[in-house]
N, C-alpha and C positions, 0 to 999 in steps of 0.2 A: 393533718397529723399534729400541727399545732394550734392550738385553740383558745389561747387569751394572748400569746405572743404572737408576732408576725414578724417573718425574716423574709427580705427581699436583696438577693445579691444581682449587681449588673458587672459589666467589663469585660474583655476577651483576653485572653493569655497574652498575646502580644501589644494591647491597645496600651494606653497611658498609665492605666489604674484598674483593678478591681474594687468594687465598692461594694458595701452591707448596709441596710438600713432595718435596726431592730426596733419593733414597737411593742410596749408592754410593760417593760421594766419598771418596778415601782420607784418613786423618787426615793433620795437619801442613801443610795449604796455608794459605797467609797471606790471611786474608779480613778483609774489615772491611764495614760497611753500605753506606760511598761506592762501593764498586766495584759494587753492584747499584745505586743511584740513579743512577751517569753513564750506564749503559744504558738506565734507565728515561727518563730526561732526553731521552737521543736520539730515543727511540723517540717521544714526543710531541712532536718536532720535525715540520719540513719544510714547503714552503711546501703551502696545500691544505687542513690540517687544520680544523676547526670548534670552535666554541665551547665544548666540551667540554674540550679541550686548555687555556682560559683559568681555568677550575675547579679542574681538578686540577694537583697539584704533588706527582708519585710519589716515594714513596722506599720503598725496602726495609726494613722491620723485623725484622729475623733473632732469632727468639726460640726458637731450637735448634738443637743440632747445631755452634755454636762457642762457643769459652770463651779466651779471652786473645789473641784475633786470630790462632786457628789453629781449621780442623777438626777435628771428634774420629772422625771416620770414622762419626759417626752420621747419621739423616736429619737434614736441614736443613729448617728450618721459617722461611717468608719471610710476612709479613703485607704488603700494599698499602693502605693506606686508601682508600677513595672518598669525596671529601671532598663530592661534588654528594651524598652518600647524606642531606643534611640535608634536600634539598628533596624526598625521597620515602619519607620515614619512614613515611607513614601505605601507599602505595602497594605500598612491600616490607617491611611489618609481617610478623614469622614468625606470630603469634597471628590467627583469624581477625576478621574484621571487625565492628564492632559496627553499622556503617549499609553497607547494600548500594548503595554510589554508584558508578557508572562512571565518572565524572568522577574523583572524589578517588582513586579503586583505580587509575586510569587503564590501564583495559582496554582490548584493540585486538582488533577484529572484521574489520580492513582487510588482510589480509596484503599484503607486498609482494612482487612479481614479482622474482627472485631471492635471496629470501634463505630463513632455513629457517621461516619463520613459519609458512605453510601445512601443508607436510610435517610439520612437528614438532607442530603441533597435531591432524591426523589420526592419528599414530603413537602418540601421547601421550594422547589423548583429553581433550585440553583445549580447552576455548570462548574461551580468553582468550590471544592470542598472546604478550600479556604473558610468560605462563610459558616458553614458548621463546623467545622475542627479548632476552629479558635473560642468558640463558646461551649464547647462539648470537654474542652482540655479542663483537666484535674487543677489548673492553677485557679479555678473559680474556688475551691476549695479553701482558698485562705481566708476568701471572705466568710466562710463559714465558721472557720477556726476562732476569728476575731469577733465572732457574733458569741460562739462557744464560750471563749473567756469572760465576756459579762455574765452568762449564765453560770457558770463556775464560780464565778465571784458571789452572786446570790446565793447561790446555794450552802457554798463557803461559809458564809454568815449566818448559817445555821448548824454546823457541824458536818455536811454533806461531800465527801470528796468523789472526785471522778477520777479514774485513771484507766492505763490499758498496758497490756502486756504484747509479746509475740507468740506465739504458739507454735507455729509453724512456717517454714520458707521452705516451699517444692517439697522436697521427699524429706527434708529433717523436722522432726518434732521434739519439743519438751518431753522428757518423759511421763507417762500417765498419772493423773493423781497427785503431782505436784504441789503441796501447799504453797499458797502465795506469802510473799513477805510483809509482815505489818506496812513497811515504808517501802511499796511498790515503785514510786515513783523513784526513789534513791538507787534501788536496783537495775530498775531499766536506763536509767541514764546512765550506768556506767558501762553497759553493752552497748556494741556498735548497731547492735540489730533489735534491740530494746528486748532483750528477751532474758528472763529470770534462772537459766543454767547453762552454766559456765560453758561446759562441753557441746550443747546444743548451739550456743552462740558461735562457737569456733567452726562448728558444721555449716552453719547456716550461712559464714561469709564465705566459707570453700565454695559452696553449692553455688552463692551470687557470682562470684569471681570464674566459677566455671561456665556458667550461661554468660557471661561478659566475655569470654575468651570463644565462643560459641558464636556471638553476634544475635543471641537468644535474649530471653524474658524470662522471670520467676514470679509467680503469686502466692499465696498462702493465708495464713488465718492469724487472726488476732482477737484478743480477747479484752472487752471494757469491762470494768466495774466499778458500780457505786456502792460506797460505803456510808452508812449513817443517818440512810432513807428509813422514814417511820411509817409505819403501816398506814394503810388507807389511799394512797394514793390511785389516781383511775377508778375505774367505775367499772361493774359487770353489767350494768342495767342498759347498754348501748354500744353497738360494734364500735362505733367510732371515738367511743370513750375508753376501751380497755388499751391498758398500759401496754401490753407485750405487743398490740398490733402497732400502736404509736411508736414504738422501740425500734420493732422489726421495720417498718417504711422507712424509719428516719434513716437504717443502717443501709438498707437495699438503695437509697437514693444516693448514696455516695457513688461514684464514679469507679467501674470496675469491680461491685461488688456483685456477688454470683448467691448467697446462701447466709441465712441468721439463724443462731440458735438460740433458745435463752434457757439456761440451765444444763440439766441435763440434755435436752435438743432430741436428736434423731434415736439418739440411744436408748432413749423411754419406749420407744415404739417396740424394741427387740425384747423387753423386760414384763415380768410380771408388778403388777400394783402393787403388790407388799416391796418390791426392790424399789420401787419407784417413788413412793410419795412419801414425805417427808413428816413424821410421826410429831406429835404436839406433846409439850407440857407446859407445865408453869412456871414462871422464873419472875418474880417480882422485881429484880432488878435489872430489868428490860421494859423502862415505860413505855419508850418508841415503841413497842411491839404490843402495846396494852397488857403488859406483864406474862406473856406467853412466848414459846422458843420453838423451834423447830429443830429435830437433833439434827439434821442435815439439810442442806439445801440445794435439792437434786432440782424442785423448781426452780432456781436461778430468782429468788428473790420476789417470785409473782403468782399468784394464784387467782382465778376468776378474773384476771385483767388489772387485779390490785397489788399493791405493795404488802408483803407481808412484815416489813421490819428486818427482813434479811439482806444482805448484800443482793444486789440486783446484778447478774451475770451474763452476758451477751457475747458468742462467738461469732465472727463474722469471716467469711470466707470471700477472697480478693481473688479474681484470674490472672494469669500474665498479663502483663500489660501487651497493647499491638502493635506501638511501634516497635520495629525490627531491626539490627542493624544488618541482617540478613535478610529483605523484605521477602513476604511470602507472595504468592503470585494473586493477582488482580487483572481487572480491565481497564484500559484506557476509555473514561469516558466520550470523549471524544471523537474517537476513532473506532469502539468497539473490539479493539483488537487486544490480544493478551498482553501485560504488563507487570513488572513489578510494582507490588504498592508503595506509595510514597514512604522514603526513608526522611521522617521526624526527629529530631532530635529530642531524646526520653530516658528515661531510667532505664536501668534492669531490673531493680526491684525497688516499689516502694512501700512495700508489706508495713514498716516501722513506721513510717508516715503516714499511712493510711490509720493507723492506730489511734493516732492523735486527732486525725478528722472525727474517727468515731467517739473519743471519749466528747469532742464539740457538740455533734449532733445528740449523743445521751443527755449533756447537760443541758443542752435546749429543749429536749423533750421532756427533763425532770424539772426544769424551772418551769415551762409550760405547767404542768400539773402543779407544780407547789405553787402557783399562781391561783388556777383553777380552783384549790382544796382551801389555802389561807386567804386568798385575796388581798383587796389591802392597795391603797394607793399611794402608800410609803410603806420605807421597812420597820417602822416603828409599829404600825396597824398591824402588818404581816405576822410581827414577833408575837405582839399579844395574841392573836386569831390562835396560831400555832402553840402558844403555851396552853389556853384554855381548852384547846383540842386533847393535851397531851395528858392536861389536868383530868380531863372527862373519862379518856380510854384507860388512865391509870388505876379509875379505882373499881 
C-alpha cells in the first residue's frame, strides 16, 4: 500500500501509549507538535463519541526525526500517551501477575459479534480476549492520524488539501448531488456530525440519540476529498502501483470499514458508458492537469490507476460498532455455555471521527505517491522536480 513511506504503529488501547514511526518524509519540512495535536483533537470529536473521549486529551509527542522545527529525513517517532492507563495498570502490566484474578486483570471470555475478539483468540491461541481487543481497538487510529498529519503538512507545501465530510449516519443522508463548499473544513467544523447539510445534521444527531437510548450503535458513510493533486500520480503499469487500489486498501484497513467507492463507484455499474465517462476538453488555465479538463468528475479524479488533475473523491462505508450497551448473544469460551457478549465502553457512533482517520490514510497514500513521483531527499529538490514536471506537461 505504501511504497516510499513506511508507517509502523504500536501500543494497546489501555496501555501506556500508542506509538507511530513514520519513515520516508524528506528533510526540510516545517513541523511542530501542534500540527499533530490539531488532527488528534479532530479525531476525538464528533457527536456520538463515548466516555473515553472525556478522559483522553491526545497530544502528539515527537521524540525523533525533527530538530529546530524541521524534519531531518530520518524516521519520525511519535508518542500519544493514554491517560486512561492509570486505571488499567494491573490489567495491562508487562510482568506476569502475582495473583490470578479475572476481575483485577479484566479478562474477557465473552467475545463480541462483529469484533476481532473470537477470530483473534482462535488464531493466536489466547484464552483471554483482552489480548486481542486491546490491539484491535480503534484507539490505534490515533497513531495513524498523527502520522497522517505529517503527510498533510507535506502535501500542503505543494497546495494539496485533504478533507472529509459525513454523507450519512444510519438511515439519514445528505441530499444527493449536493455541491461541496469551497472551504469544506469550515462548514464541517460547524456541524456536530461534520455534515455539510444543516437539516441532515440535525436528523443525524436525532438518529444517534435514538440509538443511544436503545443501547445500540450506528454506522454510516463519509467522503474524503483531495484537492489540488496534479495529473500523473500512481501508474497503470502494475497492479500494485494503481492509485485507486492503494487508496481503497488504505481505507479498508481502518477499523469497521466495509466498503469503498471512488467517484461514482457502484452507481457506474448501473449506467451506460455515455452517462459515466468524463468528457475531455482543452483548458490552458489548468497546467497541473496538462492543459486539459474533464467536464465532470464521475471518475473521482482517477483514470487507469493515475490521477487526472481533478479532485480525488472516495466514499467509505462504516458498519455500526460492535460494543453495545445491550449486548448480543455470544458464548462463554471457558464453559462453552451461551452468554451475553462483553459490555465494553464504546461510542454510539464514530462516523464523524472515522472521516478524520480516512483523511489521514488518504494523505499518507498521496504523500507516498508524491514522493514516488517527485523524489528528493529534501523539500527543495522535491519542489524543483515537481516544477520541472509541470512545466513539461504544460507544454
